[in-house]
C-alpha positions as CSV (number, residue, x, y, z in Angstrom):
1,M,55.5,27.1,-28.2
2,T,54.0,24.1,-27.9
3,S,53.8,22.0,-24.3
4,V,54.2,19.1,-23.5
5,V,52.6,17.2,-20.9
6,A,53.7,13.5,-20.4
7,A,51.5,10.6,-19.2
8,R,53.3,8.0,-16.6
9,P,54.5,5.6,-19.1
10,R,53.3,1.9,-18.3
11,E,56.8,-0.3,-17.9
12,R,57.4,-2.6,-21.3
13,R,60.1,-4.6,-21.5
14,G,61.7,-6.2,-24.6
15,L,60.4,-5.3,-27.9
16,A,57.6,-3.8,-26.6
17,A,59.7,-0.6,-24.7
18,L,61.0,0.2,-28.7
19,N,60.0,3.2,-30.2
20,P,57.9,1.7,-33.1
21,L,59.7,3.3,-35.8
22,A,62.7,1.3,-34.4
23,K,61.2,-1.9,-35.1
24,I,60.5,-0.7,-38.5
25,A,63.5,0.6,-39.5
26,G,65.7,-2.1,-38.0
27,P,64.3,-4.9,-40.0
28,A,63.6,-3.1,-43.4
29,P,66.7,-2.9,-45.2
30,A,66.6,-6.9,-44.6
31,M,63.1,-7.3,-45.6
32,I,63.3,-5.2,-49.1
33,A,66.8,-7.6,-49.6
34,L,65.1,-10.2,-49.2
35,V,62.5,-9.5,-52.1
36,F,65.3,-10.2,-54.4
37,V,67.5,-13.7,-52.9
38,R,66.6,-17.2,-54.9
39,D,68.4,-19.2,-52.4
40,L,67.1,-21.4,-48.9
41,S,69.6,-20.4,-46.5
42,T,69.0,-16.7,-46.2
43,P,65.4,-16.3,-45.5
44,L,65.9,-19.4,-43.3
45,V,68.8,-17.5,-41.5
46,F,66.5,-14.4,-40.9
47,L,63.2,-16.9,-40.5
48,G,64.9,-18.0,-37.3
49,L,66.2,-14.8,-36.3
50,A,63.0,-13.3,-36.0
51,Y,61.5,-16.5,-34.1
52,A,64.3,-16.0,-31.7
53,A,63.8,-12.4,-31.1
54,L,60.2,-12.6,-31.0
55,L,60.4,-15.6,-28.4
56,L,63.0,-14.0,-26.2
57,G,62.1,-10.5,-26.3
58,A,58.2,-10.1,-26.6
59,R,54.9,-11.3,-23.8
60,L,52.9,-13.5,-26.8
61,T,49.5,-14.0,-26.7
62,R,47.8,-17.0,-28.2
63,R,46.7,-15.3,-30.9
64,G,51.2,-14.5,-31.6
65,L,51.9,-17.8,-30.8
66,G,49.3,-19.1,-33.2
67,I,50.8,-16.9,-36.4
68,L,54.2,-18.3,-35.6
69,F,53.5,-21.8,-35.2
70,G,50.3,-22.0,-37.3
71,V,49.7,-19.5,-40.0
72,I,53.4,-18.8,-41.2
73,P,54.2,-22.9,-41.7
74,V,51.3,-22.9,-43.8
75,A,51.5,-20.3,-45.5
76,I,55.1,-21.9,-46.0
77,V,53.7,-24.9,-47.1
78,V,50.8,-23.7,-49.2
79,V,53.3,-21.3,-50.9
80,A,55.8,-24.0,-51.7
81,A,53.4,-26.4,-53.5
82,G,51.7,-23.7,-55.2
83,F,54.7,-22.3,-56.8
84,A,56.4,-26.0,-57.2
85,L,53.2,-26.4,-59.8
86,W,53.3,-23.1,-61.0
87,V,56.8,-22.9,-62.1
88,D,58.1,-22.9,-65.8
89,P,59.3,-26.7,-66.3
90,A,61.9,-24.8,-68.9
91,R,63.7,-23.5,-66.0
92,V,63.9,-26.7,-63.7
93,G,64.6,-28.8,-66.7
94,G,67.4,-31.4,-66.3
95,T,66.4,-31.7,-62.4
96,T,65.2,-35.2,-61.0
97,E,61.8,-36.0,-61.3
98,L,59.9,-36.8,-57.9
99,L,56.5,-37.0,-59.0
100,R,54.4,-37.7,-61.8
101,V,50.8,-37.4,-62.2
102,G,49.3,-37.8,-65.9
103,G,51.0,-35.3,-67.8
104,V,52.1,-33.1,-64.9
105,S,55.6,-33.4,-63.1
106,L,57.3,-32.4,-59.6
107,T,60.6,-32.4,-60.5
108,A,63.1,-31.3,-57.5
109,G,64.4,-28.1,-59.1
110,A,60.0,-26.9,-59.0
111,V,60.4,-28.1,-55.3
112,E,63.1,-25.8,-54.5
113,V,61.9,-23.0,-56.3
114,G,58.7,-23.4,-53.9
115,L,60.0,-23.9,-50.9
116,A,62.6,-20.5,-51.4
117,T,59.6,-19.1,-52.6
118,G,57.4,-19.8,-49.4
119,L,60.4,-19.3,-46.7
120,R,61.3,-15.9,-48.3
121,L,57.3,-14.8,-47.7
122,A,57.8,-16.2,-44.3
123,S,60.9,-14.0,-43.3
124,I,59.9,-11.2,-44.5
125,M,56.4,-11.6,-42.9
126,A,58.2,-13.0,-39.6
127,L,60.5,-9.5,-39.9
128,A,57.2,-7.7,-39.9
129,F,55.5,-9.5,-36.8
130,L,58.8,-7.9,-34.6
131,G,56.9,-4.7,-34.8
132,G,53.2,-5.9,-35.6
133,L,53.1,-8.1,-32.5
134,T,54.7,-5.9,-30.0
135,T,53.4,-2.6,-31.2
136,E,49.9,-0.6,-30.3
137,G,48.6,1.0,-33.1
138,T,48.3,4.4,-31.0
139,D,51.8,4.6,-30.5
140,L,52.5,4.0,-34.3
141,V,50.6,6.8,-34.5
142,R,52.2,9.1,-32.0
143,S,55.8,8.3,-33.2
144,L,55.1,8.8,-36.9
145,V,53.6,12.7,-35.5
146,Q,56.1,13.1,-32.8
147,Q,59.5,11.7,-34.4
148,L,58.7,11.8,-38.6
149,R,56.6,15.3,-37.9
150,V,53.7,13.6,-39.6
151,P,51.2,16.4,-39.3
152,Y,48.4,15.9,-36.5
153,R,45.7,16.2,-38.6
154,I,46.8,13.1,-40.1
155,G,47.8,11.3,-37.3
156,Y,45.4,11.5,-34.9
157,A,42.4,11.4,-37.5
158,A,44.1,7.9,-38.1
159,L,44.0,7.4,-34.3
160,A,40.4,7.8,-34.0
161,A,39.9,5.5,-36.9
162,I,41.6,2.9,-35.1
163,R,39.6,3.1,-31.9
164,F,36.8,2.8,-34.0
165,V,37.1,-0.9,-34.5
166,P,37.0,-1.9,-30.7
167,R,34.0,0.7,-30.8
168,F,32.4,-1.4,-33.5
169,G,33.1,-5.1,-31.5
170,H,31.4,-3.5,-28.6
171,E,28.3,-2.6,-30.8
172,L,27.8,-5.7,-32.6
173,A,28.1,-7.5,-29.1
174,V,25.1,-4.8,-27.8
175,I,23.0,-5.8,-30.9
176,R,23.4,-9.4,-30.8
177,Q,22.5,-9.5,-26.7
178,A,19.5,-7.2,-28.0
179,H,18.3,-9.7,-30.9
180,R,18.8,-12.7,-28.6
181,V,16.6,-10.8,-25.7
182,R,14.2,-10.3,-29.0
183,G,14.0,-14.5,-29.7
184,A,15.6,-13.3,-33.2
185,R,17.7,-16.4,-35.0
186,G,21.3,-16.2,-35.1
187,G,24.1,-17.2,-37.1
188,V,24.6,-16.4,-40.4
189,W,20.6,-15.4,-41.7
190,A,21.0,-12.7,-38.9
191,A,23.7,-11.1,-40.1
192,P,22.0,-8.6,-42.1
193,G,19.9,-7.0,-39.2
194,Y,22.9,-6.2,-37.6
195,V,24.0,-3.9,-40.7
196,V,21.3,-1.3,-40.3
197,P,22.0,-0.6,-36.3
198,L,25.6,-1.2,-36.4
199,L,26.0,2.0,-39.2
200,A,23.1,3.7,-37.0
201,G,25.8,3.3,-34.5
202,A,29.1,4.1,-36.5
203,I,27.3,7.3,-37.4
204,R,26.1,8.8,-33.7
205,H,29.8,7.5,-32.7
206,A,31.3,9.6,-35.3
207,E,29.6,12.3,-35.1
208,R,30.2,12.8,-31.1
209,V,34.0,12.2,-32.0
210,A,33.8,14.9,-34.6
211,L,32.3,17.3,-32.1
212,A,34.7,16.6,-29.0
213,M,37.8,17.3,-31.8
214,D,35.8,20.8,-33.0
215,A,35.5,21.3,-29.2
216,R,39.4,20.9,-28.5
217,A,40.2,23.6,-31.9
218,F,41.3,20.6,-33.5
219,G,43.4,21.8,-36.7
220,A,43.5,25.1,-35.8
221,H,46.8,25.7,-34.7
222,P,50.2,23.8,-36.6
223,D,50.9,22.2,-33.6
224,R,49.2,20.1,-30.7
225,T,49.8,19.5,-27.3
226,E,51.0,15.9,-26.6
227,R,49.9,14.0,-23.5
228,H,51.8,10.6,-24.6
229,L,55.3,10.5,-25.4
230,V,56.8,8.0,-27.7
231,P,60.2,9.1,-27.2
232,W,63.4,8.2,-29.6
233,R,66.2,6.5,-26.9
234,R,69.5,5.7,-27.3
235,R,68.0,1.6,-26.8
236,D,65.9,2.3,-29.7
237,T,69.2,3.6,-32.2
238,A,71.1,1.0,-30.6
239,F,68.7,-1.4,-31.5
240,V,68.4,-0.1,-35.6
241,A,72.4,-0.5,-35.8
242,V,72.5,-4.2,-34.2
243,F,69.7,-5.0,-36.6
244,W,71.3,-3.5,-39.6
245,A,75.1,-4.7,-38.5
246,V,73.0,-8.3,-38.2
247,S,71.8,-8.3,-41.6
248,V,74.9,-7.3,-43.5
249,A,77.0,-10.1,-41.7
250,V,74.4,-12.4,-43.0
251,F,74.8,-11.4,-46.4
252,V,78.4,-11.4,-46.4
253,V,78.8,-14.7,-44.9
254,V,75.8,-16.5,-46.7
255,R,76.3,-14.4,-50.3
256,P,73.0,-15.3,-51.8
257,F,73.7,-13.2,-54.4
């Protein structure tokens, strides 16, 4: 029998307290349906819902706020402008011409198509950020292993890979400091000099991780003892049910199809 040793959970609130799989399952149907809509109202409604959920239910960092109020609006403008210029003129024939530069004309229909595409992609991104900005990668891997029964050999190998990223950052900082102490030039020209020591440090770290996993008989048994639990609670079920109900209500009211 597999034993479970639960560590004391950290106190979390709002979206961060939900199971990572709930934050995927809740918005997933709306994200799939948004791929097929062509109006402006539906993606605007879901974009507003996603923003409201993130602003009210998550403790956003400066990076998260920058994504919401910087990256996504810029992406809407860029995608809208690009698709407005690339759309087939035959599809928007008969609409009002807004601008003409040489032989290229920009019509109201082309702008509407571009804006609808930009809003659609932005709303899908914002819904994905419900989980992306409020979930740690380690919790996602653990929930996949514990709830979806993903083999722990795959899950914890991915967990080890996720933890390589901050390790690489630390190694790179140490290498840069060592170069500065030796008076080496910084900037772009120093980048090739980071490759070999960074690769050597990565290999050493991978060997230590492999030895540690081997010493703990990783892969020798079909199950492993879980130290950190990521349970599925009633609030997770309620979140998924409410999100699905709201999504259906939006599509019924707006009728994008």
